[in-house]
C-alpha positions as CSV (number, residue, x, y, z in Angstrom):
1,Q,166.3,55.1,80.1
2,L,162.5,54.1,79.6
3,V,160.6,55.5,82.5
4,S,157.0,54.2,82.8
5,A,154.5,55.9,85.0
6,V,150.5,55.8,85.6
7,I,149.4,59.5,86.0
8,K,146.8,59.9,89.0
9,D,145.0,62.8,91.1
10,I,145.6,63.8,94.5
11,D,142.5,61.1,95.3
12,G,144.5,58.2,93.6
13,K,142.1,58.4,90.4
14,I,143.7,57.6,87.4
15,I,143.9,60.6,84.4
16,P,143.5,59.4,81.2
17,R,145.3,60.8,78.2
18,A,147.2,63.3,80.5
19,R,149.8,65.4,79.1
20,V,153.4,65.1,80.5
21,H,156.0,67.6,79.2
22,L,159.5,67.7,80.2
23,E,162.2,70.2,79.6
24,G,165.9,70.1,80.5
25,S,168.4,72.5,81.9
26,D,170.1,72.7,78.3
27,G,166.5,73.7,76.8
28,K,165.7,70.4,75.3
29,Y,162.2,69.2,76.0
30,F,159.5,66.9,74.7
31,T,156.0,66.1,75.4
32,E,154.1,62.6,75.8
33,Y,150.7,61.7,76.2
34,A,149.6,59.1,78.8
35,D,146.9,56.4,77.3
36,E,143.3,55.9,78.8
37,N,144.8,53.9,81.6
38,G,147.0,56.8,82.6
39,L,150.2,55.1,81.5
40,V,152.8,57.3,79.8
41,N,156.3,56.1,78.7
42,L,159.2,58.6,78.6
43,Q,162.3,57.7,76.7
44,M,165.0,59.6,78.9
45,L,168.5,60.4,77.5
46,A,171.3,58.5,79.0
47,L,173.1,61.7,80.5
48,K,174.2,62.0,84.0
49,N,173.3,64.8,86.0
50,E,170.7,66.4,83.8
51,S,168.1,68.5,85.4
52,Y,164.3,68.2,84.1
53,N,161.1,70.3,84.9
54,V,158.1,68.1,84.3
55,T,154.4,69.5,83.9
56,I,151.4,67.4,84.0
57,T,148.0,68.6,82.6
58,G,145.0,66.8,81.7
59,H,141.1,67.2,81.6
60,N,139.6,68.9,84.8
61,V,142.7,68.6,86.8
62,N,145.1,71.6,88.0
63,M,148.4,71.8,86.7
64,S,151.2,70.0,88.6
65,S,155.2,70.2,88.1
66,F,158.2,69.1,89.7
67,N,162.1,68.6,89.0
68,F,164.4,65.9,88.9
69,I,168.2,65.2,88.2
70,T,169.3,62.1,86.4
71,L,171.8,59.7,88.0
72,P,175.0,58.3,86.3
73,D,174.5,54.6,84.9
74,N,178.0,53.0,85.1
75,D,176.6,49.4,85.2
76,K,177.4,46.8,82.7
77,P,174.3,44.7,81.3
78,E,174.1,41.3,82.8
79,L,172.6,38.0,81.3
80,N,169.8,36.0,83.1
81,G,169.5,33.3,80.3
82,V,169.2,32.0,77.0
83,Q,166.8,29.9,75.5
84,I,167.1,28.3,72.2
85,A,164.2,27.1,70.3
86,P,163.7,24.6,68.8
87,R,165.9,22.8,71.3
88,K,167.2,20.2,68.6
89,P,167.1,22.1,65.1
90,S,167.1,20.7,61.9
91,A,168.4,21.9,58.6
92,S,165.0,23.3,57.8
93,D,164.3,25.3,60.8
94,K,164.8,28.9,61.7
95,I,166.4,29.1,65.2
96,S,165.1,31.6,67.7
97,L,167.4,33.0,70.4
98,D,165.4,34.5,73.4
99,I,168.0,36.5,75.4
100,D,166.9,37.9,78.8
101,F,169.0,40.5,80.2
102,M,169.1,42.4,83.6
103,E,169.4,45.8,82.9
104,N,167.5,48.4,85.3
105,G,169.7,51.3,84.2
106,S,169.5,53.2,81.0
107,G,168.3,50.2,79.0
108,I,169.4,47.6,76.5
109,E,170.3,49.3,73.4
110,S,171.7,46.9,71.1
111,V,172.4,42.9,71.1
112,Y,174.8,40.9,68.7
113,V,175.1,37.3,68.5
114,I,178.3,35.9,66.9
115,L,177.7,32.7,65.5
116,S,180.7,30.2,64.4
117,K,181.2,26.4,63.5
118,N,185.1,26.3,63.6
119,D,185.9,27.9,66.8
120,F,185.5,31.4,65.3
121,Q,188.2,31.2,62.8
122,S,185.0,32.2,60.7
123,F,181.9,33.6,61.9
124,S,178.4,35.3,61.2
125,S,176.8,38.0,63.0
126,Y,173.3,38.9,63.9
127,A,171.8,42.0,65.6
128,Q,169.0,43.4,67.1
129,S,168.2,47.1,68.1
130,N,166.0,48.1,70.9
131,V,164.4,51.0,69.4
132,L,162.9,53.2,72.2
133,L,163.2,50.2,74.4
134,E,160.2,48.7,72.9
135,E,161.5,45.2,73.5
136,G,162.4,45.9,77.3
137,N,165.2,43.8,78.7
138,D,164.0,40.5,76.6
139,I,165.5,40.4,73.1
140,K,164.8,37.9,70.4
141,I,167.1,37.3,67.6
142,T,166.0,34.9,64.8
143,I,168.8,33.0,62.6
144,D,167.9,31.3,59.4
145,Q,168.4,28.0,58.1
146,L,171.7,26.7,58.6
147,L,173.7,23.8,57.1
148,P,174.3,20.6,59.4
149,D,177.2,21.1,61.5
150,D,178.0,22.1,65.3
151,Y,177.8,25.6,66.0
152,S,178.8,27.7,68.9
153,F,178.0,31.3,69.7
154,F,178.7,34.4,72.0
155,I,176.7,37.6,73.0
156,F,177.5,41.2,72.7
157,A,175.5,43.5,74.5
158,R,175.4,47.5,75.0
159,D,173.1,49.7,76.8
160,Y,172.0,53.3,76.2
161,A,174.9,54.8,78.6
162,N,177.6,52.8,76.2
163,N,178.4,50.0,78.9
164,T,179.0,46.8,77.2
165,N,179.3,43.3,78.0
166,V,180.4,40.0,76.4
167,F,178.7,36.6,77.5
168,Y,179.9,33.2,76.5
169,N,179.6,29.6,78.2
170,D,179.6,26.0,77.4
171,S,175.9,26.0,77.0
172,F,175.8,28.4,74.0
173,K,175.9,25.6,71.5
174,F,173.8,23.6,69.2
175,S,174.1,21.1,66.4
176,I,172.3,20.6,63.2
177,P,172.2,16.9,62.2
178,K,172.5,15.7,58.7
179,P,169.3,14.8,56.9
180,I,168.4,11.1,56.8
181,I,168.7,10.9,53.2
182,D,172.4,11.9,53.4
183,Y,172.9,8.2,55.1
184,I,170.4,6.5,52.8
185,L,171.9,7.7,49.6
186,P,175.5,6.1,50.3
187,I,174.2,3.0,51.7
188,S,172.0,2.3,48.7
189,I,175.1,3.0,46.4
190,I,177.1,0.3,48.2
191,V,174.0,-2.0,48.1
192,I,173.3,-1.4,44.4
193,I,177.1,-2.0,43.5
194,G,177.1,-5.0,45.6
195,I,174.3,-6.4,43.7
196,V,175.6,-5.5,40.4
197,G,178.9,-7.1,41.4
198,Y,177.4,-10.4,42.7
199,S,175.2,-10.6,39.6
200,S,178.3,-10.0,37.2
201,Y,180.2,-12.7,39.1
202,M,177.0,-15.2,38.8
203,L,176.9,-14.1,35.2
204,F,180.4,-14.9,34.5
205,R,180.4,-18.1,36.3
206,S,177.2,-19.3,34.5
207,F,179.1,-18.4,31.2
208,G,182.3,-20.1,32.3
209,K,180.1,-23.3,33.0
210,Y,178.1,-23.1,29.7
211,S,181.5,-22.8,27.7
212,R,182.9,-26.1,29.3
213,E,179.9,-27.7,28.7
214,I,179.8,-26.9,24.9
215,H,183.5,-27.8,24.6
216,N,182.7,-31.0,26.2
217,I,180.0,-31.8,23.5
218,K,182.3,-31.0,20.9
């Protein structure tokens, strides 16, 4: 889980670039440093009942320390919503899925989008890993240009405690229309064939009339 904190002294003043050292009961340890605004981000292991000792030091401040124990995370990730951009994509567009989760436990670890145009008889998959929870609960997945067709998708999500969930509803669909040239070309061919046919008919008719006139003269 990503834990964010602002380091302050007993008077409530921010301590810039404070050193935060964590050591677990199993001997594992790591150190992070706050930024100039006292903000520090700590990536905790997704393990339950882990005991940690925290030591904080900084410039011109006394060392302070405390302990805490991690709680289990048994909650599945939940979906807040999905935004598709552009709303009416074309064959030349890249499609962006902005997926917003509700995950207040260990944090979203990875997300998979399964995309199909034939009711998932065949499909393509797109994945995004949330390394060190840099994306928070808002995950963006980009899909390259697609051929014209009707598409549907579902979403698989996993958090750092290995809880998983699958999301699908009727709104997880979009269509790529055929380019207008696909309609113009067949119509143009039909028109050309019609013109050629009509011209051939008129030429044949004129030739027949001319032949009869020659015959009458003879």
